[in-house]
C-alpha positions as CSV (number, residue, x, y, z in Angstrom):
1,M,10.7,-27.8,-4.4
2,P,8.1,-25.7,-5.1
3,M,5.4,-26.2,-2.3
4,K,1.5,-26.3,-3.8
5,V,-0.6,-24.2,-1.8
6,Q,-4.3,-23.4,-2.5
7,L,-4.7,-19.4,-2.4
8,A,-7.1,-17.0,-0.8
9,T,-10.1,-14.7,-2.0
10,K,-10.7,-11.5,-1.0
11,H,-14.1,-12.2,0.8
12,E,-12.1,-15.3,2.9
13,K,-9.6,-12.8,4.0
14,R,-12.3,-11.0,6.0
15,G,-13.2,-12.0,9.4
16,A,-16.8,-12.6,11.0
17,G,-17.4,-9.2,11.0
18,G,-16.5,-8.3,8.0
19,T,-13.4,-6.5,9.0
20,I,-10.1,-7.7,7.1
21,R,-7.8,-10.1,9.5
22,P,-4.7,-8.2,9.8
23,I,-1.6,-9.8,8.1
24,D,1.6,-10.3,10.4
25,G,5.0,-10.7,9.6
26,W,7.6,-8.3,7.7
27,R,7.3,-10.1,4.3
28,R,3.6,-10.3,4.3
29,R,3.2,-6.3,4.3
30,T,3.2,-4.3,1.4
31,R,5.7,-1.9,0.0
32,F,3.6,0.8,1.2
33,E,3.1,-1.0,4.7
34,K,6.7,-1.7,4.9
35,V,7.5,2.1,4.6
36,D,5.0,3.2,7.0
37,L,6.2,0.5,9.7
38,Y,9.6,1.5,9.0
39,S,9.2,5.2,9.6
40,R,6.9,5.2,12.4
41,G,9.2,2.5,14.2
42,T,12.2,4.9,13.7
43,L,10.5,7.9,15.6
44,Y,9.4,5.6,18.4
45,V,13.0,4.2,18.7
46,T,14.5,7.8,18.5
47,S,12.0,8.7,21.3
48,C,12.9,6.1,23.6
49,L,16.8,5.9,23.2
50,V,17.7,9.7,23.1
51,L,16.2,9.9,27.1
52,L,17.9,6.6,27.8
53,V,21.3,7.2,26.5
54,W,21.7,10.9,27.1
55,V,19.5,11.7,30.3
56,C,18.8,8.6,32.0
57,I,22.2,6.5,32.0
58,P,24.4,10.0,32.7
59,V,22.1,9.9,35.6
60,L,22.4,6.6,36.6
61,L,26.0,6.4,36.3
62,A,26.8,9.2,38.4
63,V,24.5,8.8,41.0
64,P,26.0,8.3,45.0
65,A,24.9,5.6,47.5
66,Q,23.0,8.5,49.0
67,P,18.9,9.0,49.6
68,V,18.2,11.9,48.0
69,P,19.9,11.5,45.0
70,L,19.1,8.3,44.8
71,V,15.4,9.2,45.2
72,L,16.0,12.1,42.3
73,A,17.9,9.6,39.9
74,G,14.7,7.4,40.2
75,L,12.1,10.0,39.6
76,V,14.9,11.2,36.5
77,T,14.2,7.5,35.2
78,A,10.6,6.9,36.1
79,I,9.5,10.3,34.3
80,A,11.8,9.9,31.5
81,S,10.2,6.7,30.9
82,A,7.1,8.2,31.1
83,L,7.6,10.8,28.6
84,A,9.2,8.3,26.2
85,G,5.8,6.4,26.1
86,A,3.5,9.4,26.0
87,S,5.6,10.5,23.1
88,I,5.0,7.1,21.1
89,S,1.1,7.7,21.6
90,A,1.4,11.4,20.6
91,V,3.8,10.3,17.6
92,R,1.6,7.5,16.6
93,Q,-1.7,9.9,16.4
94,A,0.6,12.9,15.1
95,L,1.1,11.1,12.1
96,N,-2.6,9.9,11.7
97,C,-3.6,13.3,11.8
98,Y,-1.0,14.5,9.4
99,I,-2.0,12.2,7.1
100,H,-5.9,12.8,7.9
101,R,-6.7,9.5,9.4
102,G,-7.3,10.2,12.7
103,P,-7.8,13.4,15.2
104,A,-5.0,15.9,16.5
105,P,-3.2,14.5,19.9
106,W,-3.2,18.0,21.7
107,T,-4.2,16.4,24.8
108,R,-1.1,13.7,24.2
109,L,1.3,16.8,23.2
110,Y,0.1,18.4,26.8
111,L,0.9,15.9,28.7
112,C,4.8,15.5,26.8
113,G,4.9,19.0,27.5
114,G,4.2,18.7,31.1
115,L,6.5,15.9,31.5
116,L,9.1,17.1,29.8
117,V,8.8,20.3,32.3
118,L,8.5,17.8,35.2
119,L,11.9,15.9,33.7
120,M,13.8,19.1,33.3
121,A,12.8,20.4,36.9
122,T,14.0,16.8,38.7
123,F,17.1,16.8,36.4
124,A,18.1,20.3,37.6
125,G,17.4,19.9,41.4
126,F,19.8,16.3,40.7
127,E,22.2,18.2,38.9
128,A,22.4,20.7,41.3
129,L,22.8,18.2,44.0
130,V,25.1,15.7,42.7
131,G,26.6,17.7,39.7
132,L,27.4,16.1,35.8
133,E,30.2,16.6,33.5
134,A,29.7,19.7,31.2
135,E,29.2,17.2,28.1
136,A,26.3,15.3,30.0
137,E,24.5,18.4,30.6
138,Q,24.6,19.7,27.2
139,M,23.6,16.1,25.8
140,A,20.4,16.2,28.1
141,L,19.7,19.9,26.8
142,L,20.3,18.8,23.4
143,F,18.2,15.2,23.4
144,A,15.4,15.6,26.3
145,P,13.0,17.8,24.5
146,V,13.1,15.4,21.3
147,P,10.2,13.0,22.7
148,F,8.1,16.4,22.7
149,T,9.2,18.3,19.7
150,I,8.7,15.4,17.2
151,P,5.0,15.1,17.7
152,L,4.8,18.7,17.8
153,A,6.6,19.6,14.8
154,M,3.8,17.5,12.9
155,M,0.9,19.4,14.6
156,A,2.1,23.0,15.0
157,S,2.9,25.8,13.1
158,V,5.9,27.8,12.6
159,R,5.1,30.5,14.9
160,V,4.0,28.1,17.6
161,F,7.1,26.3,17.7
162,A,9.2,29.0,17.8
163,V,7.4,30.7,20.7
164,L,7.4,27.2,22.2
165,Y,11.0,27.0,21.6
166,G,11.3,30.4,23.3
167,A,9.8,28.9,26.4
168,A,12.4,25.8,26.1
169,V,15.3,28.1,26.0
170,L,14.5,30.0,28.9
171,M,13.8,26.8,30.9
172,G,16.7,25.2,29.6
173,A,19.0,28.2,31.1
174,A,17.2,28.0,34.1
175,V,18.2,24.5,34.5
176,L,22.1,25.6,34.1
177,A,21.6,28.6,36.2
178,V,20.0,26.5,39.0
179,A,23.1,23.8,38.8
180,G,25.7,26.4,38.9
181,E,26.4,27.4,35.1
182,R,27.7,30.5,34.5
183,G,29.6,32.4,31.7
184,A,30.2,30.2,28.3
185,D,28.4,27.4,29.2
186,L,25.0,29.0,30.0
187,A,25.4,31.0,26.7
188,L,25.7,27.7,25.1
189,A,22.1,26.3,26.1
190,P,20.3,28.3,23.5
191,V,22.7,27.2,20.8
192,I,22.5,23.7,21.8
193,M,18.7,23.5,22.5
194,L,18.2,25.5,19.0
195,I,20.4,22.4,16.9
196,G,18.3,19.9,19.3
197,F,14.8,21.3,18.0
198,L,15.9,21.8,14.6
199,L,16.8,18.0,14.5
200,S,14.0,16.7,16.0
201,A,11.5,19.3,14.2
202,S,12.9,18.4,10.6
203,V,13.0,14.5,11.5
204,G,9.6,14.4,12.6
205,R,8.1,16.9,10.0
206,S,9.8,15.2,6.9
207,S,8.7,11.5,8.5
208,A,5.3,12.5,8.2
209,W,5.7,14.6,5.0
210,S,7.1,11.5,3.6
211,L,4.1,9.3,4.7
212,S,1.4,11.9,3.6
213,L,3.0,11.5,0.0
214,M,3.2,7.5,0.0
215,W,-0.2,7.1,0.8
216,E,-1.6,10.0,-1.5
217,L,0.4,7.8,-4.2
218,K,-0.8,4.8,-3.1
219,Q,-4.7,6.2,-3.4
220,A,-3.8,7.9,-6.7
221,K,-2.9,4.7,-8.2
222,D,-6.2,2.7,-6.7
223,T,-7.9,5.8,-8.5
224,E,-6.4,5.1,-11.5
225,T,-7.1,1.6,-11.5
226,R,-11.0,2.4,-10.6
227,L,-10.9,4.9,-13.7
228,A,-9.4,2.3,-15.9
229,V,-12.2,-0.2,-15.1
230,A,-14.8,2.6,-15.5
231,E,-13.5,3.7,-18.7
232,E,-13.5,0.3,-20.3
233,R,-17.1,-0.1,-19.3
234,L,-18.2,3.1,-21.0
235,R,-16.6,2.0,-23.7
236,F,-18.4,-1.3,-24.1
237,R,-21.3,0.6,-23.2
238,R,-20.7,3.0,-26.2
239,D,-19.8,0.6,-28.9
240,L,-22.8,-1.7,-27.8
241,H,-25.1,1.4,-28.1
242,D,-23.4,2.3,-31.4
243,V,-24.5,-1.1,-32.7
244,M,-27.9,-1.5,-31.5
245,G,-29.5,2.0,-31.6
246,R,-29.8,2.2,-34.8
247,N,-31.5,-0.8,-35.7
248,L,-33.6,-0.7,-32.7
249,T,-34.8,2.4,-34.0
250,V,-35.3,0.9,-37.3
251,I,-37.1,-1.9,-35.9
252,V,-39.5,0.3,-33.7
253,L,-40.5,2.0,-36.5
254,K,-41.3,-1.0,-38.9
255,S,-43.1,-2.5,-36.1
256,E,-45.0,0.5,-35.7
257,L,-45.8,1.0,-39.3
258,A,-46.8,-3.0,-39.4
259,V,-49.5,-2.5,-36.5
260,Q,-50.8,0.2,-38.9
261,M,-50.8,-1.6,-41.8
262,A,-52.4,-4.7,-39.8
263,R,-55.2,-2.7,-38.6
264,R,-56.1,-1.1,-41.8
265,G,-55.9,-4.9,-43.4
266,R,-53.4,-4.4,-45.9
267,P,-51.1,-7.4,-47.1
268,E,-47.9,-5.1,-46.7
269,A,-47.6,-5.6,-43.3
270,V,-46.8,-9.2,-43.5
271,D,-43.2,-7.7,-45.8
272,Q,-42.5,-5.0,-42.7
273,M,-42.9,-7.9,-40.0
274,V,-40.4,-10.0,-42.4
275,E,-38.3,-7.1,-42.4
276,V,-38.5,-6.6,-38.5
277,Q,-37.3,-10.2,-38.2
278,R,-34.5,-9.5,-40.5
279,L,-33.2,-6.5,-38.9
280,A,-33.7,-8.2,-35.3
281,Q,-31.5,-11.3,-36.8
282,D,-28.7,-8.5,-37.7
283,A,-29.0,-6.7,-34.4
284,Q,-28.1,-10.0,-32.7
285,G,-25.4,-10.6,-35.0
286,E,-23.7,-7.2,-34.2
287,A,-24.3,-7.6,-30.6
288,R,-22.6,-10.9,-30.6
289,G,-19.6,-9.4,-32.5
290,V,-19.2,-6.3,-30.2
291,V,-19.1,-9.1,-27.2
292,R,-16.6,-11.3,-29.3
293,G,-14.1,-8.2,-29.8
294,Y,-14.4,-7.2,-26.6
295,R,-13.7,-10.4,-25.1
296,K,-11.3,-11.2,-27.7
297,V,-7.4,-11.4,-26.4
298,D,-4.1,-11.3,-28.4
299,L,-1.4,-13.2,-26.3
300,R,1.1,-11.2,-27.8
301,V,-0.7,-7.8,-26.8
302,E,-1.3,-9.1,-23.5
303,L,2.6,-9.9,-22.9
304,L,3.6,-6.5,-24.2
305,G,0.8,-4.8,-21.7
306,A,1.7,-6.9,-19.0
307,A,5.4,-5.8,-19.4
308,G,4.6,-2.0,-19.7
309,V,2.5,-2.1,-16.6
310,L,4.9,-4.1,-14.4
311,E,7.6,-1.7,-15.3
312,A,5.8,1.4,-15.0
313,A,5.0,0.0,-11.3
314,G,8.7,-0.3,-10.4
315,V,8.7,-4.2,-11.0
316,R,11.8,-5.8,-13.8
317,C,10.0,-7.5,-16.1
318,S,11.6,-10.3,-18.6
319,I,9.7,-11.9,-21.6
320,T,10.5,-14.9,-22.9
321,G,8.9,-16.7,-26.2
322,A,6.7,-13.9,-27.3
323,D,8.0,-14.7,-30.7
324,Q,5.9,-18.2,-30.8
325,P,4.4,-19.2,-34.1
326,E,0.8,-18.3,-34.0
327,L,-1.6,-20.1,-31.7
328,P,-5.0,-21.0,-32.0
329,S,-7.2,-17.9,-31.0
330,A,-9.1,-20.0,-28.0
331,V,-5.6,-20.7,-26.7
332,Q,-4.3,-17.1,-27.1
333,S,-7.6,-16.0,-25.4
334,A,-7.2,-18.6,-22.6
335,L,-3.3,-18.0,-22.1
336,G,-3.9,-13.9,-22.5
337,W,-6.2,-14.1,-19.6
338,G,-3.6,-16.1,-17.5
339,V,-1.2,-13.0,-18.1
340,R,-3.7,-10.7,-17.1
341,E,-4.7,-12.7,-14.0
342,A,-0.9,-13.3,-13.1
343,T,0.1,-9.4,-13.6
344,T,-2.7,-8.7,-10.9
345,N,-1.4,-11.1,-8.6
346,V,2.0,-9.3,-8.7
347,L,0.6,-5.7,-8.7
348,R,-1.8,-6.6,-5.7
349,H,-0.8,-9.6,-3.9
350,G,2.7,-9.7,-3.2
351,N,6.2,-7.0,-3.2
352,A,7.8,-8.1,-6.1
353,Q,10.6,-6.6,-7.4
354,W,11.4,-8.9,-10.4
355,C,8.9,-11.0,-12.9
356,A,9.9,-13.3,-15.4
357,I,7.2,-14.3,-17.9
358,T,7.9,-17.2,-19.9
359,L,5.8,-18.7,-23.2
360,A,6.6,-22.3,-24.8
361,V,5.4,-24.7,-27.5
362,T,7.1,-28.2,-25.8
363,P,6.4,-31.5,-27.1
364,A,4.5,-34.3,-25.1
365,A,3.8,-37.9,-25.4
366,A,0.0,-36.7,-26.9
367,G,1.3,-33.9,-28.8
368,Q,2.3,-30.2,-28.4
369,R,1.5,-27.8,-25.6
370,A,1.7,-24.3,-24.7
371,V,3.1,-23.3,-21.5
372,L,2.7,-20.3,-20.1
373,T,4.8,-19.9,-17.0
374,V,4.9,-16.5,-15.0
375,E,7.4,-16.2,-11.9
376,S,7.9,-13.3,-9.2
377,D,9.3,-12.6,-6.2
378,G,8.0,-10.9,-2.9
379,A,4.8,-13.6,-2.5
380,L,2.4,-13.2,0.0
381,I,2.1,-16.9,1.5
382,E,-1.7,-17.0,2.7
383,P,-3.6,-19.8,5.0
384,P,-3.9,-23.2,3.5
385,G,-7.3,-23.8,2.7
386,T,-7.9,-20.2,0.5
387,T,-8.0,-19.2,-2.9
388,R,-7.5,-16.3,-4.7
389,S,-10.6,-15.0,-6.6
390,G,-9.3,-15.0,-10.2
391,L,-7.7,-18.3,-10.1
392,P,-10.9,-20.1,-10.4
393,G,-12.2,-18.5,-13.4
394,L,-9.1,-18.9,-15.3
395,R,-8.7,-22.7,-14.2
396,E,-12.5,-22.5,-15.4
397,R,-11.2,-21.4,-19.3
398,L,-8.3,-23.8,-19.4
399,R,-10.5,-26.7,-18.4
400,A,-12.7,-25.8,-21.3
401,L,-9.6,-26.4,-23.7
402,H,-8.3,-29.6,-21.8
403,G,-5.8,-27.3,-20.0
404,T,-4.5,-27.2,-16.5
405,L,-3.4,-24.4,-13.9
406,Q,-0.8,-24.5,-11.1
407,A,-0.2,-22.2,-8.3
408,E,3.1,-22.8,-6.4
409,F,5.1,-21.2,-3.6
410,G,9.0,-21.2,-3.5
411,E,11.1,-21.5,-0.8
412,Q,12.7,-18.4,-1.6
413,G,9.4,-16.2,-1.7
414,T,8.6,-16.8,-5.0
415,F,5.5,-17.3,-6.5
416,R,4.6,-19.2,-10.0
417,L,1.8,-19.5,-12.2
418,T,1.5,-22.2,-14.6
419,A,-0.7,-22.8,-17.3
420,E,-0.8,-25.3,-19.8
421,V,-3.2,-26.2,-22.8
422,A,-2.7,-29.3,-25.2
423,L,-2.6,-27.8,-28.6
424,D,-3.8,-31.4,-30.4
425,E,-7.1,-31.3,-28.6
426,V,-7.9,-27.6,-29.4
427,T,-9.8,-26.3,-32.6
428,V,-8.4,-23.7,-34.5
């Protein structure tokens, strides 16, 4: 059974200081927030796991029960853990900097570089003292620089990255030389490190680039919405100016002429004022016509428009009952506004993949009722005792027609908006 709840307004979502409270939970996040969190989490986990799997574990498994190797193994683990933590902080700030939301994390990058050098030096000492399998050495050289190169790839130019890569190659070769490697194993070190650098660089740079494009797309969609609202306001202002401008100009001229005639005592002044009165009444009627035409809603047009908007936003939309018999204009207007509000809620307050809109005229004990139902998935469940800003106004429109409005959350993360109007109680 659906669970009825009240919805939150934009003002009620804000805390005491005017800041918006964070929305916890994966299902409560928008698609943009989910992609952002997934990309960041993947980079964070990558920075930690590569050190744990390919540096710390081989060292801990190979350490003998002797004081010096145990100390070196502990140092390798501690330095690797510190490098992982510093890398997570550097990746977070590097991503924010790349999408123009924060300063460049050069201090954290320097810290990651210093910890990497210290880690490789300690690893070289452990390798020289204990010795590891060739595969373990190669994997350590391949993945140890990843926590440093991922944030570096987001910030540094190709030239700087190449210089640092050359320094890292020399450091890796020095580690193997200290460990006693010679010949093919030593010559293979630059190739292995090149692969590691390219992999981590491609992962970091591509993730930052994808997030940047995603947030630019969101900003473009927000801008498009604001421009559409501004365009509609300009259209209304232009229509009102076209209708009122001519009449007001004539009224001004006629009233000035009547003033001049009245000062001269001419009886024609009365006729001019009568004409001014007629023009004012005509202007008032035309202004009402503009407002009435502006607020008039065609339900079928609204249904088709909602389907087009939802499909353009990537939401599958199905419409049932659009071919219903012609409804009274007042009912069309109220239900049309219901379609607009429901479509806005689907786009702004959820992460919908599909939306089903149904219009039906059903028999009832007291007469026929027009029922509009808009259901979608990916709803954001909000705290009880709150309400979304557009629904109270829609409820008032329906109440004027003796109609009702219900907003319900389903058990599977769905949201249903149902508007009903008794046709027998509406004057056509």
